[in-house]
C-alpha positions in Angstrom: 106.0 113.8 94.9 104.2 115.9 92.1 100.4 115.9 90.8 99.3 114.1 87.8 95.1 115.1 86.7 93.1 111.0 86.3 92.0 111.2 82.8 91.5 107.1 83.4 94.8 106.2 82.2 95.3 102.7 83.1 97.3 102.1 86.7 101.0 103.9 86.3 103.8 104.0 88.2 106.5 106.4 88.1 110.5 106.2 87.5 111.9 109.7 88.8 114.9 111.1 88.1 116.4 113.5 91.0 119.5 115.1 89.0 117.2 116.5 85.6 114.1 116.0 87.1 112.8 113.4 84.0 109.4 110.8 84.9 109.4 107.7 83.1 105.8 106.3 83.3 105.7 102.2 82.8 102.8 99.7 83.7 103.6 96.6 85.3 101.2 93.4 85.8 103.0 92.4 89.3 103.2 95.4 91.1 99.5 95.6 90.1 99.3 92.3 91.0 100.3 92.1 94.4 99.2 95.3 95.4 95.7 94.2 94.4 96.9 91.1 96.9 97.8 93.1 99.4 94.8 94.8 100.1 93.0 91.2 99.3 95.1 90.2 102.5 93.7 93.3 105.1 90.9 93.8 104.2 92.1 96.7 102.9 89.9 98.6 99.7 92.4 101.4 97.6 90.4 103.6 95.5 94.9 103.9 94.1 98.0 104.0 94.6 101.5 106.5 94.5 104.4 104.4 93.0 107.1 106.3 92.8 111.3 104.6 92.2 113.8 107.7 93.0 117.3 107.1 90.6 118.7 109.1 88.3 117.9 108.5 84.9 120.5 107.0 81.9 121.4 110.3 80.6 122.5 112.0 83.4 124.2 108.8 84.7 126.6 108.7 81.5 126.9 112.6 81.5 128.9 111.2 85.4 130.9 108.5 84.2 131.3 110.9 81.6 132.8 113.5 83.5 135.0 110.8 85.8 136.7 110.0 82.8 138.0 113.1 81.8 138.7 114.5 85.4 141.6 111.3 85.0 142.9 112.5 82.4 
């Protein structure tokens, strides 16, 4: 988990690489719509949310695949 100052940016989500720590911010209207709908269904008043997807970024994936191919030689 990481801390982010609230500078009034629109809601956004994060992809976090578990290998190198790179954080990619993105916005998705569908995700925001789902959160809004779920809150409405439960009569829940939200004041924000955190959505983090963990995985491996393209650069780390590429490096991992390259190493595997070299191991076969």
